[in-house]
C-alpha positions in Angstrom: 11.6 -2.3 4.2 7.9 -2.1 5.2 6.0 -3.0 8.5 2.5 -4.0 8.8 0.0 -2.9 11.6 -3.4 -4.3 12.2 -6.1 -1.7 12.0 -9.4 -3.6 11.3 -11.2 -6.6 10.2 -13.7 -7.2 7.4 -17.2 -7.3 8.6 -19.0 -7.6 5.3 -18.5 -8.0 1.4 -21.1 -6.5 -1.2 -19.7 -9.0 -4.2 -21.8 -7.3 -6.9 -19.9 -3.8 -6.3 -16.9 -4.9 -4.9 -17.2 -2.9 -1.8 -15.9 -4.0 1.7 -17.0 -2.9 5.2 -14.1 -2.6 7.3 -14.6 -2.2 11.4 -11.4 0.2 12.5 -9.5 -0.7 15.3 -6.7 2.3 14.3 -7.2 5.3 11.8 -6.6 5.0 8.1 -6.7 8.1 5.8 -7.1 8.3 1.8 -3.7 7.5 0.3 -2.6 4.7 3.0 -1.3 1.4 1.6 -3.2 -1.4 3.1 -2.8 -5.1 2.9 -5.9 -7.6 3.5 -5.3 -10.8 4.8 -7.1 -14.2 5.4 -7.2 -17.6 4.9 -7.5 -17.3 1.1 -7.2 -13.5 0.8 -3.9 -12.0 0.4 -3.6 -8.5 -1.7 -2.5 -5.1 -0.9 -4.3 -1.9 -2.5 -4.0 2.1 -1.9 -7.1 3.4 0.0 -8.5 5.7 -3.1 -11.5 6.8 -1.3 -13.6 5.7 1.3 -17.1 6.4 2.7 -18.8 6.4 5.8 -22.6 6.1 5.9 -22.7 7.2 1.8 -20.6 10.3 2.8 -17.3 10.3 1.3 -14.6 10.6 3.9 -10.5 11.2 3.7 -10.0 10.0 7.2 -11.5 7.6 9.6 -10.8 6.8 13.1 -10.9 3.8 15.7 -14.4 2.4 16.3 -15.7 3.6 12.9 -16.7 1.4 10.2 -16.2 2.2 6.5 -17.1 1.1 3.2 -14.0 0.8 0.8 -13.9 -0.4 -2.8 -11.5 -3.3 -3.1 -9.6 -4.7 -6.1 -10.2 -8.4 -5.1 -12.9 -10.7 -3.0 -12.4 -10.3 0.8 -14.0 -12.7 3.4 -15.7 -12.1 6.7 -13.4 -11.8 9.3 -10.1 -11.1 7.1 -7.6 -9.0 8.6 -6.6 -5.2 7.3 -3.1 -3.9 7.8 -1.7 -0.7 7.1 1.9 -0.7 5.3 4.1 1.5 6.8 7.6 2.1 4.9 10.1 1.9 7.4 13.7 3.5 6.8 
């Protein structure tokens, strides 16, 4: 079974390059599985890479904003959740 935990919100989306800007309310790292949900948004993906100020990072923490390639369109204020497998 999986649990989801709110870790951030979408603050910008660059449709031309498919990159979302996420303002974090919790930590996130490369390899984490996330779910993005909103009024018309709903999909899951694995965090393959993320950037802060054009620098690749493996880990981002509370209060930071990250840029991340997303596999589908997202919208302003969509919620970002971390998916955690629970035994």
